[in-house]
A tleap script that builds the chain and sets N, CA, C and O, in Angstrom:
source leaprc.protein.ff14SB
mol = sequence {
  NMET THR PRO GLN ILE GLU GLN ILE ARG GLU
  GLU ILE VAL GLY LEU SER ASN SER GLY GLY
  ASP ILE ASN MET LEU GLU SER LEU ALA ASN
  ASN THR ILE TYR VAL LEU SER LYS MET GLN
  LYS SER SER GLU THR GLU LEU PRO ALA GLY
  TYR ARG LYS ARG LEU ASP MET VAL ILE THR
  ASP ILE LEU SER THR VAL SER LYS GLU ILE
  ASP TRP ALA ARG ALA GLU GLU PHE ASN ASP
  GLU ASP GLU PHE LEU SER TRP PHE ALA LYS
  ALA LYS GLN GLN LEU LEU ASN ASP ILE ASP
  ARG LEU PHE GLU CASP
}
set mol.1.N position { -2.190 -16.464 -14.728 }
set mol.1.CA position { -3.180 -16.852 -13.363 }
set mol.1.C position { -4.963 -15.957 -13.770 }
set mol.1.O position { -4.837 -15.548 -14.925 }
set mol.2.N position { -6.072 -15.662 -13.366 }
set mol.2.CA position { -7.090 -15.253 -13.295 }
set mol.2.C position { -6.708 -13.829 -13.300 }
set mol.2.O position { -5.499 -13.848 -13.071 }
set mol.3.N position { -6.951 -13.041 -13.388 }
set mol.3.CA position { -7.119 -11.684 -12.471 }
set mol.3.C position { -8.046 -11.393 -11.664 }
set mol.3.O position { -8.226 -10.232 -11.299 }
set mol.4.N position { -8.985 -12.670 -11.144 }
set mol.4.CA position { -9.130 -12.301 -10.197 }
set mol.4.C position { -8.498 -13.246 -8.697 }
set mol.4.O position { -8.841 -13.055 -7.531 }
set mol.5.N position { -7.700 -14.063 -9.112 }
set mol.5.CA position { -6.699 -14.436 -8.360 }
set mol.5.C position { -6.043 -13.909 -8.409 }
set mol.5.O position { -5.219 -14.016 -7.500 }
set mol.6.N position { -5.838 -13.079 -9.265 }
set mol.6.CA position { -4.333 -11.933 -8.733 }
set mol.6.C position { -5.059 -11.055 -7.835 }
set mol.6.O position { -4.278 -10.951 -6.889 }
set mol.7.N position { -5.939 -10.461 -7.600 }
set mol.7.CA position { -6.998 -9.736 -7.145 }
set mol.7.C position { -6.794 -9.863 -5.739 }
set mol.7.O position { -6.153 -9.282 -4.863 }
set mol.8.N position { -7.556 -10.814 -5.837 }
set mol.8.CA position { -6.833 -11.658 -4.474 }
set mol.8.C position { -6.151 -11.591 -3.812 }
set mol.8.O position { -6.379 -11.087 -2.712 }
set mol.9.N position { -4.924 -12.089 -4.176 }
set mol.9.CA position { -4.227 -12.141 -3.819 }
set mol.9.C position { -3.597 -10.699 -3.193 }
set mol.9.O position { -3.086 -10.566 -2.082 }
set mol.10.N position { -3.750 -9.839 -4.049 }
set mol.10.CA position { -2.918 -7.813 -3.863 }
set mol.10.C position { -3.571 -7.650 -2.486 }
set mol.10.O position { -3.291 -7.053 -1.447 }
set mol.11.N position { -4.782 -8.611 -3.021 }
set mol.11.CA position { -5.821 -7.409 -1.039 }
set mol.11.C position { -5.224 -9.096 -0.021 }
set mol.11.O position { -5.612 -8.965 1.140 }
set mol.12.N position { -4.814 -9.830 -0.122 }
set mol.12.CA position { -3.822 -11.163 0.813 }
set mol.12.C position { -2.965 -10.445 1.638 }
set mol.12.O position { -2.702 -10.474 2.840 }
set mol.13.N position { -2.451 -9.529 0.295 }
set mol.13.CA position { -1.137 -8.895 1.098 }
set mol.13.C position { -1.214 -7.373 1.151 }
set mol.13.O position { -0.128 -6.802 1.245 }
set mol.14.N position { -1.804 -6.968 1.128 }
set mol.14.CA position { -2.448 -5.943 1.489 }
set mol.14.C position { -2.996 -5.372 3.297 }
set mol.14.O position { -3.245 -4.189 3.531 }
set mol.15.N position { -3.077 -6.319 4.219 }
set mol.15.CA position { -4.314 -6.536 4.636 }
set mol.15.C position { -3.191 -6.762 5.924 }
set mol.15.O position { -2.442 -7.739 5.910 }
set mol.16.N position { -3.163 -5.863 6.916 }
set mol.16.CA position { -2.431 -5.421 7.493 }
set mol.16.C position { -1.829 -6.564 8.250 }
set mol.16.O position { -2.614 -7.512 8.267 }
set mol.17.N position { -0.698 -6.805 8.888 }
set mol.17.CA position { -0.193 -7.663 10.089 }
set mol.17.C position { -0.338 -7.100 11.686 }
set mol.17.O position { -0.075 -7.727 12.712 }
set mol.18.N position { -0.838 -5.726 11.560 }
set mol.18.CA position { -0.465 -5.529 12.823 }
set mol.18.C position { -2.252 -4.805 13.518 }
set mol.18.O position { -2.531 -4.189 14.547 }
set mol.19.N position { -3.526 -5.532 11.733 }
set mol.19.CA position { -4.512 -5.033 12.388 }
set mol.19.C position { -5.198 -6.449 12.822 }
set mol.19.O position { -5.849 -6.551 13.862 }
set mol.20.N position { -4.997 -7.469 11.969 }
set mol.20.CA position { -5.070 -8.397 12.036 }
set mol.20.C position { -6.503 -9.089 12.071 }
set mol.20.O position { -6.965 -9.987 12.775 }
set mol.21.N position { -6.964 -8.410 11.159 }
set mol.21.CA position { -8.457 -8.642 10.423 }
set mol.21.C position { -8.645 -10.703 9.425 }
set mol.21.O position { -8.310 -11.114 8.314 }
set mol.22.N position { -9.434 -11.460 10.816 }
set mol.22.CA position { -8.874 -12.673 11.004 }
set mol.22.C position { -10.450 -12.726 9.740 }
set mol.22.O position { -10.542 -13.708 9.004 }
set mol.23.N position { -11.213 -11.929 9.686 }
set mol.23.CA position { -12.750 -12.277 8.901 }
set mol.23.C position { -12.914 -12.235 7.837 }
set mol.23.O position { -13.764 -12.572 7.013 }
set mol.24.N position { -11.142 -11.342 7.929 }
set mol.24.CA position { -11.294 -10.618 5.719 }
set mol.24.C position { -10.138 -11.466 5.208 }
set mol.24.O position { -10.220 -11.887 4.054 }
set mol.25.N position { -8.904 -11.808 6.058 }
set mol.25.CA position { -8.354 -13.146 5.782 }
set mol.25.C position { -9.143 -14.247 4.771 }
set mol.25.O position { -9.101 -14.669 3.615 }
set mol.26.N position { -10.178 -14.469 6.519 }
set mol.26.CA position { -10.712 -16.175 5.838 }
set mol.26.C position { -11.819 -16.082 4.778 }
set mol.26.O position { -12.417 -17.039 4.286 }
set mol.27.N position { -12.011 -14.701 4.484 }
set mol.27.CA position { -13.513 -14.033 3.091 }
set mol.27.C position { -12.805 -14.566 2.172 }
set mol.27.O position { -13.103 -15.558 1.506 }
set mol.28.N position { -11.230 -13.512 2.064 }
set mol.28.CA position { -10.571 -13.601 0.411 }
set mol.28.C position { -10.074 -15.411 0.701 }
set mol.28.O position { -9.663 -15.924 -0.340 }
set mol.29.N position { -10.071 -16.248 1.778 }
set mol.29.CA position { -10.198 -17.256 1.671 }
set mol.29.C position { -10.588 -18.542 0.917 }
set mol.29.O position { -10.122 -19.500 0.298 }
set mol.30.N position { -12.274 -17.705 1.555 }
set mol.30.CA position { -13.368 -19.017 0.362 }
set mol.30.C position { -13.573 -17.894 -0.592 }
set mol.30.O position { -14.630 -18.191 -1.149 }
set mol.31.N position { -13.025 -16.433 -1.239 }
set mol.31.CA position { -13.704 -16.502 -2.874 }
set mol.31.C position { -12.422 -16.961 -3.412 }
set mol.31.O position { -12.410 -17.614 -4.455 }
set mol.32.N position { -11.198 -16.637 -2.705 }
set mol.32.CA position { -10.325 -17.801 -3.725 }
set mol.32.C position { -10.727 -19.080 -3.758 }
set mol.32.O position { -11.118 -18.972 -4.920 }
set mol.33.N position { -11.063 -20.604 -3.406 }
set mol.33.CA position { -11.365 -21.582 -3.184 }
set mol.33.C position { -12.732 -20.710 -3.962 }
set mol.33.O position { -12.302 -20.314 -5.045 }
set mol.34.N position { -13.945 -20.358 -3.816 }
set mol.34.CA position { -14.704 -20.321 -4.827 }
set mol.34.C position { -14.799 -19.613 -5.834 }
set mol.34.O position { -15.834 -19.025 -6.148 }
set mol.35.N position { -13.010 -19.555 -6.902 }
set mol.35.CA position { -13.118 -18.955 -7.796 }
set mol.35.C position { -12.440 -20.457 -8.544 }
set mol.35.O position { -12.856 -20.855 -9.631 }
set mol.36.N position { -11.518 -21.067 -7.884 }
set mol.36.CA position { -10.696 -22.031 -8.335 }
set mol.36.C position { -11.846 -23.095 -8.749 }
set mol.36.O position { -12.037 -23.686 -9.812 }
set mol.37.N position { -12.443 -23.117 -7.689 }
set mol.37.CA position { -13.379 -24.395 -8.075 }
set mol.37.C position { -14.619 -24.031 -9.180 }
set mol.37.O position { -15.510 -24.829 -9.473 }
set mol.38.N position { -14.488 -22.649 -9.733 }
set mol.38.CA position { -15.546 -21.945 -11.131 }
set mol.38.C position { -14.680 -22.483 -12.267 }
set mol.38.O position { -15.198 -23.073 -13.215 }
set mol.39.N position { -13.169 -22.253 -12.164 }
set mol.39.CA position { -12.345 -22.612 -13.516 }
set mol.39.C position { -12.223 -24.027 -13.901 }
set mol.39.O position { -12.084 -24.461 -15.045 }
set mol.40.N position { -12.354 -25.284 -11.817 }
set mol.40.CA position { -12.400 -26.075 -12.248 }
set mol.40.C position { -13.399 -26.956 -12.860 }
set mol.40.O position { -13.116 -28.053 -13.340 }
set mol.41.N position { -14.807 -26.349 -12.828 }
set mol.41.CA position { -15.661 -26.696 -13.190 }
set mol.41.C position { -16.210 -26.156 -14.472 }
set mol.41.O position { -17.440 -26.156 -14.522 }
set mol.42.N position { -15.488 -25.629 -15.669 }
set mol.42.CA position { -15.835 -24.058 -16.311 }
set mol.42.C position { -15.453 -26.095 -17.150 }
set mol.42.O position { -14.951 -27.184 -16.869 }
set mol.43.N position { -16.133 -25.378 -18.185 }
set mol.43.CA position { -15.637 -26.065 -19.544 }
set mol.43.C position { -15.339 -24.877 -20.495 }
set mol.43.O position { -15.170 -25.170 -21.678 }
set mol.44.N position { -15.274 -23.898 -20.221 }
set mol.44.CA position { -15.208 -23.034 -20.565 }
set mol.44.C position { -13.656 -22.909 -21.396 }
set mol.44.O position { -13.129 -22.859 -22.507 }
set mol.45.N position { -13.284 -22.902 -19.288 }
set mol.45.CA position { -11.705 -22.312 -19.047 }
set mol.45.C position { -10.971 -23.366 -19.673 }
set mol.45.O position { -11.270 -24.545 -19.480 }
set mol.46.N position { -9.685 -22.883 -20.681 }
set mol.46.CA position { -9.076 -23.818 -21.391 }
set mol.46.C position { -7.517 -23.332 -20.158 }
set mol.46.O position { -6.995 -22.225 -20.030 }
set mol.47.N position { -7.165 -24.637 -19.453 }
set mol.47.CA position { -6.705 -24.968 -18.676 }
set mol.47.C position { -5.069 -25.905 -19.135 }
set mol.47.O position { -5.246 -26.789 -19.974 }
set mol.48.N position { -3.900 -25.764 -18.731 }
set mol.48.CA position { -2.567 -26.475 -19.599 }
set mol.48.C position { -2.867 -28.120 -19.177 }
set mol.48.O position { -3.462 -28.437 -18.147 }
set mol.49.N position { -2.476 -28.834 -19.916 }
set mol.49.CA position { -2.327 -30.252 -19.326 }
set mol.49.C position { -2.171 -29.771 -17.690 }
set mol.49.O position { -1.763 -28.714 -17.209 }
set mol.50.N position { -2.756 -31.213 -16.960 }
set mol.50.CA position { -2.588 -31.686 -15.442 }
set mol.50.C position { -3.094 -30.135 -14.582 }
set mol.50.O position { -3.728 -30.177 -13.528 }
set mol.51.N position { -2.718 -28.948 -15.194 }
set mol.51.CA position { -3.444 -27.765 -13.998 }
set mol.51.C position { -4.550 -27.939 -13.905 }
set mol.51.O position { -4.931 -26.776 -14.036 }
set mol.52.N position { -5.646 -28.651 -13.742 }
set mol.52.CA position { -6.107 -28.989 -12.910 }
set mol.52.C position { -6.495 -29.839 -11.841 }
set mol.52.O position { -7.484 -29.778 -11.111 }
set mol.53.N position { -5.116 -31.008 -11.885 }
set mol.53.CA position { -4.968 -31.500 -10.395 }
set mol.53.C position { -4.247 -30.151 -9.499 }
set mol.53.O position { -4.232 -30.200 -8.269 }
set mol.54.N position { -3.821 -29.283 -10.046 }
set mol.54.CA position { -2.713 -28.729 -8.923 }
set mol.54.C position { -3.877 -27.731 -9.033 }
set mol.54.O position { -3.244 -26.739 -9.395 }
set mol.55.N position { -5.325 -27.283 -8.952 }
set mol.55.CA position { -6.122 -26.583 -9.003 }
set mol.55.C position { -6.929 -27.673 -7.670 }
set mol.55.O position { -7.548 -27.039 -6.815 }
set mol.56.N position { -6.913 -28.899 -7.554 }
set mol.56.CA position { -7.274 -30.011 -6.708 }
set mol.56.C position { -6.265 -29.350 -5.475 }
set mol.56.O position { -6.705 -28.685 -4.537 }
set mol.57.N position { -4.807 -29.684 -5.692 }
set mol.57.CA position { -4.357 -29.654 -4.981 }
set mol.57.C position { -4.616 -28.261 -3.571 }
set mol.57.O position { -5.010 -28.255 -2.405 }
set mol.58.N position { -4.153 -27.321 -4.499 }
set mol.58.CA position { -4.087 -25.527 -4.646 }
set mol.58.C position { -5.722 -25.246 -2.866 }
set mol.58.O position { -5.551 -24.935 -1.687 }
set mol.59.N position { -6.894 -25.543 -3.587 }
set mol.59.CA position { -8.127 -25.903 -3.369 }
set mol.59.C position { -7.642 -26.538 -1.602 }
set mol.59.O position { -7.652 -25.829 -0.595 }
set mol.60.N position { -7.323 -27.753 -1.641 }
set mol.60.CA position { -7.405 -28.554 -0.628 }
set mol.60.C position { -6.543 -27.964 0.284 }
set mol.60.O position { -6.923 -28.150 1.440 }
set mol.61.N position { -5.276 -27.166 0.163 }
set mol.61.CA position { -4.028 -26.345 0.823 }
set mol.61.C position { -4.925 -25.719 1.550 }
set mol.61.O position { -5.198 -26.279 2.612 }
set mol.62.N position { -5.677 -24.364 1.228 }
set mol.62.CA position { -5.993 -23.470 1.251 }
set mol.62.C position { -7.731 -23.967 2.406 }
set mol.62.O position { -8.240 -23.272 3.285 }
set mol.63.N position { -8.148 -25.227 1.950 }
set mol.63.CA position { -8.970 -25.480 2.802 }
set mol.63.C position { -8.431 -25.940 4.185 }
set mol.63.O position { -8.782 -25.647 5.328 }
set mol.64.N position { -7.299 -26.895 3.622 }
set mol.64.CA position { -6.109 -26.623 5.445 }
set mol.64.C position { -6.128 -25.476 5.932 }
set mol.64.O position { -6.518 -24.951 6.974 }
set mol.65.N position { -5.656 -25.185 5.035 }
set mol.65.CA position { -4.986 -23.624 5.816 }
set mol.65.C position { -6.302 -22.476 7.106 }
set mol.65.O position { -6.094 -21.847 8.144 }
set mol.66.N position { -7.331 -22.689 6.413 }
set mol.66.CA position { -8.769 -22.379 6.530 }
set mol.66.C position { -9.024 -23.096 7.826 }
set mol.66.O position { -9.232 -22.746 8.988 }
set mol.67.N position { -8.940 -24.078 7.268 }
set mol.67.CA position { -8.997 -25.501 8.858 }
set mol.67.C position { -7.626 -25.483 10.235 }
set mol.67.O position { -6.970 -26.113 11.065 }
set mol.68.N position { -7.748 -24.973 9.975 }
set mol.68.CA position { -6.550 -25.258 10.719 }
set mol.68.C position { -5.425 -23.502 12.054 }
set mol.68.O position { -5.444 -23.115 13.223 }
set mol.69.N position { -4.564 -23.065 10.469 }
set mol.69.CA position { -3.909 -22.140 11.043 }
set mol.69.C position { -5.186 -21.120 11.250 }
set mol.69.O position { -5.182 -20.617 12.374 }
set mol.70.N position { -6.401 -20.660 10.311 }
set mol.70.CA position { -7.227 -19.312 10.484 }
set mol.70.C position { -7.957 -19.819 11.738 }
set mol.70.O position { -7.633 -19.439 12.863 }
set mol.71.N position { -8.989 -20.720 11.501 }
set mol.71.CA position { -10.426 -21.395 12.904 }
set mol.71.C position { -9.261 -21.377 14.201 }
set mol.71.O position { -9.729 -21.289 15.336 }
set mol.72.N position { -7.647 -21.467 14.032 }
set mol.72.CA position { -7.463 -21.589 15.067 }
set mol.72.C position { -7.066 -19.741 16.094 }
set mol.72.O position { -7.634 -19.029 16.923 }
set mol.73.N position { -6.121 -19.751 15.520 }
set mol.73.CA position { -6.559 -18.250 15.521 }
set mol.73.C position { -7.681 -17.045 15.656 }
set mol.73.O position { -7.787 -15.900 16.093 }
set mol.74.N position { -8.499 -18.140 14.941 }
set mol.74.CA position { -9.634 -16.907 15.440 }
set mol.74.C position { -10.238 -17.748 17.091 }
set mol.74.O position { -10.538 -16.958 17.986 }
set mol.75.N position { -10.332 -18.745 17.292 }
set mol.75.CA position { -10.814 -19.753 18.048 }
set mol.75.C position { -9.903 -19.940 19.650 }
set mol.75.O position { -10.293 -20.623 20.597 }
set mol.76.N position { -8.264 -18.893 19.575 }
set mol.76.CA position { -7.289 -19.281 20.517 }
set mol.76.C position { -7.683 -18.603 21.065 }
set mol.76.O position { -8.296 -17.777 20.389 }
set mol.77.N position { -7.703 -18.347 22.566 }
set mol.77.CA position { -7.364 -16.851 23.449 }
set mol.77.C position { -6.051 -16.688 24.278 }
set mol.77.O position { -5.457 -17.057 25.291 }
set mol.78.N position { -5.983 -15.765 23.003 }
set mol.78.CA position { -4.208 -15.095 23.725 }
set mol.78.C position { -3.958 -14.207 25.129 }
set mol.78.O position { -4.620 -13.462 25.851 }
set mol.79.N position { -2.647 -14.724 25.072 }
set mol.79.CA position { -2.083 -13.930 26.678 }
set mol.79.C position { -1.716 -12.548 25.879 }
set mol.79.O position { -2.257 -11.796 26.690 }
set mol.80.N position { -1.239 -11.740 24.972 }
set mol.80.CA position { -1.941 -11.068 24.791 }
set mol.80.C position { -1.900 -10.438 22.960 }
set mol.80.O position { -1.377 -11.203 22.150 }
set mol.81.N position { -2.429 -9.157 22.466 }
set mol.81.CA position { -2.327 -9.405 21.634 }
set mol.81.C position { -1.189 -8.920 20.078 }
set mol.81.O position { -1.480 -8.855 18.884 }
set mol.82.N position { -0.370 -8.759 20.534 }
set mol.82.CA position { 0.617 -9.363 19.948 }
set mol.82.C position { 0.833 -10.726 19.497 }
set mol.82.O position { 0.967 -10.972 18.299 }
set mol.83.N position { 0.884 -11.829 20.596 }
set mol.83.CA position { 0.673 -13.142 20.332 }
set mol.83.C position { -0.339 -13.732 19.070 }
set mol.83.O position { -0.227 -14.781 18.436 }
set mol.84.N position { -1.260 -12.761 18.968 }
set mol.84.CA position { -2.862 -12.976 18.481 }
set mol.84.C position { -2.615 -13.040 17.153 }
set mol.84.O position { -3.010 -13.838 16.303 }
set mol.85.N position { -1.441 -11.463 17.044 }
set mol.85.CA position { -1.321 -10.778 15.370 }
set mol.85.C position { 0.245 -11.384 14.794 }
set mol.85.O position { 0.758 -10.976 13.752 }
set mol.86.N position { 1.076 -12.782 16.003 }
set mol.86.CA position { 1.848 -13.196 15.897 }
set mol.86.C position { 1.430 -14.695 14.495 }
set mol.86.O position { 2.074 -15.015 13.495 }
set mol.87.N position { 0.281 -15.197 14.993 }
set mol.87.CA position { -0.638 -16.081 14.566 }
set mol.87.C position { -1.293 -15.466 13.066 }
set mol.87.O position { -0.870 -16.112 12.107 }
set mol.88.N position { -2.181 -14.415 12.716 }
set mol.88.CA position { -2.647 -14.510 11.925 }
set mol.88.C position { -1.494 -13.939 10.889 }
set mol.88.O position { -2.023 -13.681 9.808 }
set mol.89.N position { -0.344 -13.717 10.893 }
set mol.89.CA position { 0.696 -12.831 10.147 }
set mol.89.C position { 1.149 -15.010 9.530 }
set mol.89.O position { 1.562 -15.445 8.455 }
set mol.90.N position { 0.948 -15.411 10.253 }
set mol.90.CA position { 1.539 -17.148 10.094 }
set mol.90.C position { 0.725 -17.516 8.974 }
set mol.90.O position { 1.087 -17.905 7.863 }
set mol.91.N position { -0.247 -17.365 9.358 }
set mol.91.CA position { -1.903 -18.358 8.774 }
set mol.91.C position { -2.264 -16.980 7.321 }
set mol.91.O position { -2.977 -17.254 6.356 }
set mol.92.N position { -1.822 -16.069 7.446 }
set mol.92.CA position { -1.568 -14.820 5.849 }
set mol.92.C position { -0.684 -15.241 5.134 }
set mol.92.O position { -1.141 -15.445 4.009 }
set mol.93.N position { 0.595 -15.532 5.225 }
set mol.93.CA position { 1.396 -15.705 5.035 }
set mol.93.C position { 1.392 -17.918 4.402 }
set mol.93.O position { 1.869 -18.464 3.407 }
set mol.94.N position { 0.862 -18.294 5.222 }
set mol.94.CA position { 0.541 -19.913 4.654 }
set mol.94.C position { -0.832 -19.535 3.304 }
set mol.94.O position { -1.078 -20.251 2.333 }
set mol.95.N position { -1.463 -18.330 3.641 }
set mol.95.CA position { -2.264 -18.724 2.199 }
set mol.95.C position { -1.884 -18.144 1.534 }
set mol.95.O position { -2.672 -18.018 0.596 }
set mol.96.N position { -0.846 -17.515 1.382 }
set mol.96.CA position { -0.035 -16.594 0.218 }
set mol.96.C position { 0.808 -18.050 -0.408 }
set mol.96.O position { 0.584 -18.444 -1.553 }
set mol.97.N position { 1.619 -18.635 0.357 }
set mol.97.CA position { 1.876 -19.692 0.158 }
set mol.97.C position { 1.475 -21.047 -0.804 }
set mol.97.O position { 1.992 -21.913 -1.510 }
set mol.98.N position { -0.031 -20.497 -0.219 }
set mol.98.CA position { -1.327 -21.734 -0.855 }
set mol.98.C position { -1.382 -21.796 -1.941 }
set mol.98.O position { -1.426 -22.808 -2.641 }
set mol.99.N position { -1.393 -19.682 -2.528 }
set mol.99.CA position { -1.973 -19.016 -3.590 }
set mol.99.C position { -1.196 -19.012 -4.802 }
set mol.99.O position { -1.706 -18.836 -5.909 }
set mol.100.N position { 0.098 -19.216 -4.595 }
set mol.100.CA position { 1.366 -18.809 -4.960 }
set mol.100.C position { 1.360 -20.015 -5.782 }
set mol.100.O position { 1.232 -20.054 -7.006 }
set mol.101.N position { 1.519 -21.037 -4.947 }
set mol.101.CA position { 1.451 -22.332 -5.915 }
set mol.101.C position { 0.881 -22.421 -7.588 }
set mol.101.O position { 1.472 -22.920 -8.546 }
set mol.102.N position { -0.454 -21.761 -7.556 }
set mol.102.CA position { -0.458 -21.505 -8.655 }
set mol.102.C position { -0.163 -20.680 -9.544 }
set mol.102.O position { -0.629 -20.864 -10.669 }
set mol.103.N position { 0.705 -19.525 -9.285 }
set mol.103.CA position { 1.570 -19.117 -9.743 }
set mol.103.C position { 3.028 -19.610 -10.594 }
set mol.103.O position { 3.683 -18.881 -11.340 }
set mol.104.N position { 3.305 -20.960 -10.277 }
set mol.104.CA position { 4.553 -21.407 -10.590 }
set mol.104.C position { 4.608 -22.104 -11.510 }
set mol.104.O position { 3.628 -22.818 -11.723 }
set mol.105.N position { 5.659 -22.169 -12.331 }
set mol.105.CA position { 5.699 -22.967 -14.187 }
set mol.105.C position { 5.301 -24.265 -14.136 }
set mol.105.O position { 5.255 -24.936 -15.167 }
savepdb mol mol.pdb
quit
């Protein structure tokens, strides 16, 4: 995968589950979508056969994660900070799972 996607993934991994920076997580998700969309549309990018379809699926999955997990974690009023951090960690892990599909053989 591209160095940009690898860097974004590392930044997501580096986000502290105890800090719960939901805005940064959403920003990194949007950056991932931007990079993947750019790759998908570029005629200069040499992609393996069938890889554009995988890009489509990963973009769709990331958009779903943003609209479900991240937006919900942001909008919900939690009883305590631990509950929010639990949902933040869940959204973060789901985003990493989405991105990791790009690295599968």
